[in-house]
C-alpha positions in Angstrom: 86.7 93.4 68.0 86.6 91.6 64.6 90.2 90.3 64.9 91.6 93.8 65.1 92.6 95.5 68.4 92.1 99.2 68.9 95.6 100.5 69.6 94.7 103.9 71.1 92.0 104.0 73.7 90.6 107.4 74.5 87.3 108.7 75.8 86.7 112.4 75.3 84.6 113.8 78.2 85.2 117.5 77.6 88.0 119.9 78.3 87.0 120.5 82.0 87.2 116.7 82.8 90.4 116.4 80.8 92.0 119.3 82.7 90.9 117.8 86.0 92.3 114.4 85.1 95.5 115.9 83.8 96.1 117.8 87.1 95.4 114.7 89.2 97.6 112.5 87.1 100.4 115.1 87.2 100.2 115.0 91.0 100.6 111.3 90.8 103.6 111.6 88.5 105.1 114.2 90.8 104.9 111.9 93.8 106.3 109.1 91.7 109.3 111.2 90.8 109.8 112.2 94.4 109.6 108.5 95.5 112.4 107.6 93.0 114.5 110.5 94.3 114.0 109.5 97.9 115.0 105.9 97.1 118.1 107.1 95.2 119.1 109.3 98.2 118.9 106.3 100.5 122.0 105.0 98.7 121.4 101.3 99.4 120.1 100.1 96.1 117.2 101.0 93.8 114.0 99.3 92.6 114.3 97.0 89.6 113.6 99.5 86.7 115.7 102.2 88.3 118.6 99.9 88.7 118.7 99.6 84.9 117.9 103.3 84.3 120.6 104.5 86.7 123.1 102.1 85.1 122.5 103.8 81.8 123.5 107.1 83.3 126.9 105.6 84.1 127.6 105.0 80.4 125.6 107.8 78.7 125.7 111.6 79.2 122.1 111.7 80.5 120.3 112.2 83.8 118.3 109.7 85.7 115.1 111.5 84.5 116.2 111.4 80.9 117.1 107.7 81.3 113.6 107.1 82.7 112.0 108.9 79.7 114.2 107.1 77.2 113.5 103.7 78.6 109.8 104.4 78.9 109.5 105.5 75.3 111.4 102.4 74.2 108.9 100.3 76.2 106.0 102.1 74.5 107.5 101.1 71.2 107.5 97.5 72.3 103.9 98.0 73.5 102.9 99.1 70.0 104.8 96.2 68.4 102.8 93.8 70.7 99.6 95.7 69.7 98.7 96.4 73.3 96.1 99.2 73.7 97.5 102.6 74.9 95.9 105.6 76.4 97.0 109.3 76.7 98.1 108.5 80.2 100.5 105.9 78.8 102.5 108.6 76.9 102.1 111.1 79.8 103.6 108.5 82.1 106.5 107.9 79.8 107.4 111.6 79.7 106.4 113.3 82.9 107.7 110.9 85.6 111.2 111.4 84.3 110.7 115.2 84.2 109.7 115.2 87.8 112.6 113.0 88.8 115.1 115.7 87.5 113.1 118.7 88.8 112.7 117.3 92.3 116.1 115.7 92.8 118.0 118.9 93.9 115.3 119.5 96.5 115.2 115.9 97.9 117.3 116.0 101.2 120.1 113.4 101.6 120.1 110.9 104.5 123.1 110.1 106.7 124.9 106.9 105.8 123.4 104.9 108.6 121.7 101.6 107.6 118.6 102.1 109.9 118.0 105.6 108.5 118.7 104.5 105.0 116.2 101.6 105.4 113.6 104.1 106.7 114.2 106.3 103.7 113.7 103.3 101.3 110.4 102.5 103.2 109.3 106.2 102.9 110.1 106.2 99.2 108.2 103.0 98.7 105.2 104.4 100.6 105.2 107.6 98.5 105.4 105.4 95.4 102.4 103.4 96.6 100.3 106.5 96.9 101.6 107.9 93.6 100.5 104.6 91.9 97.0 104.7 93.6 96.5 108.3 92.5 97.6 107.6 89.0 95.4 104.5 88.8 92.4 106.7 89.8 92.4 108.4 86.3 91.0 106.6 83.3 93.9 107.3 81.0 95.5 103.9 80.0 98.0 101.6 81.6 101.6 102.7 82.2 104.2 101.6 79.6 105.8 98.9 81.7 102.5 97.4 82.9 101.3 97.4 79.3 104.4 95.6 78.3 103.8 93.1 81.1 100.3 92.5 79.8 101.6 92.1 76.2 104.2 89.5 77.3 101.5 87.6 79.2 99.2 87.6 76.2 101.8 86.7 73.6 103.7 84.3 75.7 100.5 82.7 77.1 101.8 82.9 80.7 100.2 84.4 83.8 100.6 88.1 84.5 102.7 87.2 87.6 105.1 85.1 85.5 105.4 87.9 82.9 106.0 90.6 85.6 108.6 88.4 87.3 110.5 87.7 84.1 110.4 91.4 83.2 111.6 92.6 86.6 114.4 90.0 86.8 115.5 90.9 83.3 115.9 94.6 84.0 117.6 94.0 87.3 120.1 91.6 85.8 120.7 94.0 82.8 121.1 96.9 85.3 123.5 94.9 87.5 125.6 93.9 84.5 125.9 97.6 83.5 127.0 98.5 87.1 123.6 99.6 88.4 123.1 99.8 92.2 121.7 96.4 93.4 121.7 96.0 97.1 119.5 95.8 100.2 117.2 98.6 99.0 116.4 96.6 95.9 115.1 93.7 98.0 113.2 96.0 100.4 111.6 97.8 97.5 110.6 94.5 95.8 109.0 93.2 99.0 107.2 96.4 100.1 105.9 98.1 96.9 102.9 95.7 96.7 101.8 96.3 100.3 102.4 100.0 99.9 100.1 100.2 96.9 97.4 98.1 98.6 97.6 100.4 101.6 97.3 103.5 99.4 94.3 101.8 97.6 92.6 101.4 100.9 93.3 104.9 102.2 92.3 106.6 99.0 89.4 104.3 98.4 90.6 103.0 95.1 88.9 99.8 94.2 90.8 97.0 92.5 89.7 95.1 89.4 91.3 92.4 87.3 94.7 93.6 86.1 95.2 90.8 83.6 92.2 91.8 81.5 94.0 94.8 80.0 91.0 96.9 81.0 91.0 99.6 83.7 92.4 97.9 86.9 90.9 100.3 89.4 88.8 103.3 90.0 88.2 105.7 92.9 85.1 104.9 94.9 83.9 108.5 94.8 84.8 109.3 91.2 83.4 108.5 87.8 86.9 107.8 86.4 88.3 104.2 86.7 91.8 103.6 85.5 94.8 101.3 85.1 98.2 101.1 86.7 101.6 102.7 85.9 
């Protein structure tokens, strides 16, 4: 490495492979956008980053999808400042999840305001998000902006990935709450279930895990030549 880190990581394997990977990753982004919309329609609180991103829509003339894109691009800027390696999937993640959030939101059915049904909707959204993450991880295209920032904080701050992630998640939830974002039961449920949901999706889709804290691809599908990192 010679003291210098390669900022952009990209392996060109031909147009056919790129087109295939792009379609797969887009399906993952679509599911991710759908998961966010389902959790929003549950109306009992959002996951950490969406608490903050929804709060921004209360103060700015933007949609949730646009807020998602804006925050993600800002996070990418911090990733660059921290000199964390990026892939084409990092930028695709920053743009397309927000696009799918806005495209799918009008078609996501609401749920009656009954706590048991709302909890089921939160769990459904979290499960969809788990599969979206596993599909996205199956493409060797670079870590998502937020995970890249987590790795950068871990490296620069010389703390574990778990500590870095916890600090990051708590920070965005507190900021979102201070701005009036929806923090409630769903926020806690999402925080407790997203990990198991991703693990379950890994098992079903046969995505094998690797060491997330290395900054290298965290996982790859067992029946594919393309390993990849998380969102």
